N, C-alpha and C positions, 0 to 999 in steps of 0.2 A: 046247171052247167057253169054259170058264172061264179057261183059259190065255190065249186069245185077248182075252177082255174085260179080264184083268189088264195085259196088254201095252198094249192100247188105252187103259185108264186112265192107266197110267204114262206113256205117250207124251204125252198131253194135260198131265199135271202137269208134264212137263219142258218141253213146247212153249210153255206159257202165258208164262213169264218171257222166252223167247227172242223171242216174238212181239211183246209189247210194248216190248222194247228196241229190236228192229230198227225198229220203226216210229219210235221216238225217233231213230234214226239218220238215217232218212228225213227227218224235220223238219229236223234240222240242215243236212243237205247240199242238200236242196232250197232252203234258203235262201241257200246258198253257202258253208256253214262245214263243214270236215270235223271230225267229232267222234270222235276216237279214244279219247276219255276215257270211252267208255260203261262201260268196266270199273270205273274210279275212282267214277264217279257212282253205279253200282249198289252199290259197297261203301260208300260214304259214305251213301247213302240207306237201305241195309238196317240199317247199325249204329244210325243215328239213330232209326229206326223201333224197333229193338229197345230202345234206351235209354227210348223212350218207354212202352213195355209195361212194362219193368223197374221204372221210377219209379212206375207206377200199381199195379203189383203190391205194391211196397214200402210205398205209401201207403195201401193196401187199398181203392183206388178201382175200381169197376165190375168186381169180381171175379166177380159174377153176371151179367155181360154181356160175355162173350168175343167174341161177333159184332160188337158196337159197338166194343169195344177193337180188333179187327182192323181194321175199316174205317178207324178213327181212325189207326192205326199205318200203314195203306197211304199215307193222306193225308201224314202226317209224312215217311215215306220219299220220296214225290213232291216234297215242298216242299224236302226237305233237298236231293235230288239236282238240284232247279231252282237252288237257291241256289249249289250248288257248281258248276254249269255256268257261272254268271256269270264266273268266272275264265277260262274259255276264251273266251267271248263277249267280254269286256273285252279280251283279249289279241289276239283276232282282229279285232276291230272297230275298236277303238280304238288299240291299238297297232300293228296291222296285222303282227303277228308271224307265224312260220311255224307254221301250225296243226298240222301233224303233230308238231312238236317240243313245243308247248304241250299237246297232247293226251296225249303220252307222259310228260311231266312230271306232269301231274294223276294219271295212273295210278299213278306212283310215290309222289305225295304222300299219295293217299287211304290206302293202308294205314299209313303212317307216322302219319297223324292218327289213325287208329282205334286203332293200338297204344298210342300215347302217351296218348290220351284215355283209353282203358280201364285202363291202368296207373295214371295218376294219380287218377282219380276212382273207380274200382271195383276196383283191385288186381289186375285180371286183363286178358288180351288178349282174352277173348272173352266173350260174353253169351248164356247160355242161357235162353230163354223157355220157360215152363211149357207142357205140351202143350195145356192147355184154351185158350190164347191164341193158337193157330196158325190159328184159323179153320176147323176141321175140321167138316164138317157131314154126316152120313149121312142121307139122306133116305129112302130105300126100297130094301131090297136085293131085294125081290120084283118089282121092274119088269122089263119085256121087256128082251132083250139090248142093243139099241141105246140105250134110255134109260138102262139101267144105266151104260153107258160115261160118260154125262155127269152122271147125278145120284146114283148110288150111291157112297158114300164120297167126295163131291165136295168141293173147298176152295172157300170163298166167292170167293177171289181169282180163280179160273176165270171166274166169271160178270162179275166186275168189269172184268177185263181184257178180256174179249170185248165187253163194252158200251163201254168207252172206246176199244178199237181201232176197232170199227164207227163210232162217232160222229166221231172224229178223222180217220179216213180218208175219211168224207164230206165233212167240214168242208174238209179240204185241197184236195179237188179240185172241190167244188162252191161253196163260199163265195167272196166277193170277197176278203177277207182272205187266205184260202188261195191263191188266184190271184196275188195281189200278192206272197206268199211264195215261190211257185215261180218267179215271174218274175225274182227277185232272184237266184236260183240259176242262171238260164239267160241272161239278158241284163240285167244290173244297169244298164248306161248307158241302155237303152231303158226300164227301169222308172223311173229317175230323171227321164227326161225328160217324162214323163207324171205326175210329181208324188208318186211312190212314195217313201217313206223307206226308203232300202236298209238303213242301219244299224239303224233299227227293227225291220225285218222280219228281220234276221239275228240281232239280240238275242231276237226272239220265237221264231224258229225254234230257237234253241240252247237257250233256256230250257225250252220244251216238250219238246225232246230230253232234257234233264236230269231233267225230272220224271217222263217215262215209264221212263228208266233207274232212277231212284230207286224207283219203283213197282214195275218189275220186279225191282230188288234185293230189296225186302222180300218180294215174293211168292216169290222163291227161297228164302230162308232159312227162310220160314214154312211151306214145303211140302217142297221137295226136301232142304234142309239140316236138316230137323227142328227148327227154332227156334233155331238157333245162328249167331250173328253174329259174324264174325271179320275179319281183314285179308284175306281172299280170298273170291272168288266162283266159284272153279271154273273160270275161263276163260270164263264165260257172256257177257261183255261182247264178248269177241273172236269167239265163235260167233256172237253177234247180228249182228255187223259182217259176217260171211261170209254170213249169211242175207240180209242187206240186199243184198249184191252179187249172190247167187244170184237173189234175187227181182227184180233189175233195178230197185231203188228204187220198186217198185210194191206196194202192200199186198196184192193178190191173190197175187202171186208169194212175199211173205213168208209168207202163211199155209201155203203149199205147202212152203217151206223150213223153217218152224219146225216142221211136223209130220214132215218127214223127219229132221231133227237131233234132234227130241224122241224120235223112235222109236230112232234110233242111241244116244242118251243112255241111255234106259231099258233097252237090252239087258243092260248090265252089272248094273243093279240087280235084274233079274227072272232072270237066268241060272240061279242057283241054285234058283228056284222053278217054272221050267218044265222039265219032263222031257226034252224034246227038247234043249234047250240044256244041261242038266246031264249029259246022256248023252255030248255031245261031249267034254266033259273039259277044255276050255279054261278057263284061269283068268279071273277076273271082271276083272282089270286088262287083260287083252287086249281085251276088249269096251269098256273105258273109253277106250282110245286110238283107237278107230275113229273117233268124231266128228272128232277133230282131224286124222287122216290124210285123212278126207273133205274137211275144210275145205282143206286144201293142193290136193287133186285140183280141189275147185271153182273155187278162185281161178285156177287154171292154165287150166283149160277155159273159163271165163268172161271171161278178161282182154281179149279181143278183141270181146266182145260187150256190152260195158259200155254201158249206157243212163244213166251218171251225168250229173248237172247239169253244163253246160259251164263254168259260172264258180266251181265249188266250189273251196275253197281258194286263190282268188285275191282278196287284198285290194282292196276297191273304193276307187278314187280318183275323187272327184268331178271330172267334166270329162274324164276319161280316155277316150280312144276305143279 
């Protein structure tokens, strides 16, 4: 029972960043913009959030308020991801460039920015945040099994991400603006004909996408990466893209995909702690490659069942039929 609870707790920890970043991909693509830059946006948002915490610690501010610091760092990460995503939306909407190339370029640019910024201002390529600022909150280890999975040794980011995911999913499908945004990814000409500003909706979708990627990036380094921000995010952005495709651009499917990939990611981390896995004798790095192999399988299996927006990746020309 204890081993099962450990695995499920770790699954949630790994699934949470994937969940929110995959939803970010949905917002961009539902508006008509392919966001391959999720990885870069995660890296940039995570690093800026870590710098925020680093500067607070150095200045002696909020040392007795780690939870408040954590919430603010999540907001800084989200804001930084949104700001970085403007490079993609500007190139896609204003310059009408190839969105795949633009996203790839931003994925390459983010690590360069992080390394350069870290070396110039901090004389190091990575920033390590103190344990007390990672938002860790043990509530009660005496709770029943199911409640222990969610509340024992839980990260604050888990509850923040679940709340944001639920609210934005409802907003995307139930609000007037969300309907307009989705229309721009399906039939932008029709949307334009009834007075919807396609360019504005695509900027909005891509900006929300970047914000969620930045939020997920900081949540990842503060939990999975033990507070270390550097020029890599472990391929989580690409895994989130695979989850988005697996989930058919739908929040419910994304939840299922995030939990599945979260489980696959956590196996390597708990393999030495679970007797059954330890007795198998496989090295931990074998389990670490499993999620990426599954990504390839998922992309092959679901290539013909795609429910992607019809106009994603296609620059909109006003008056075009």
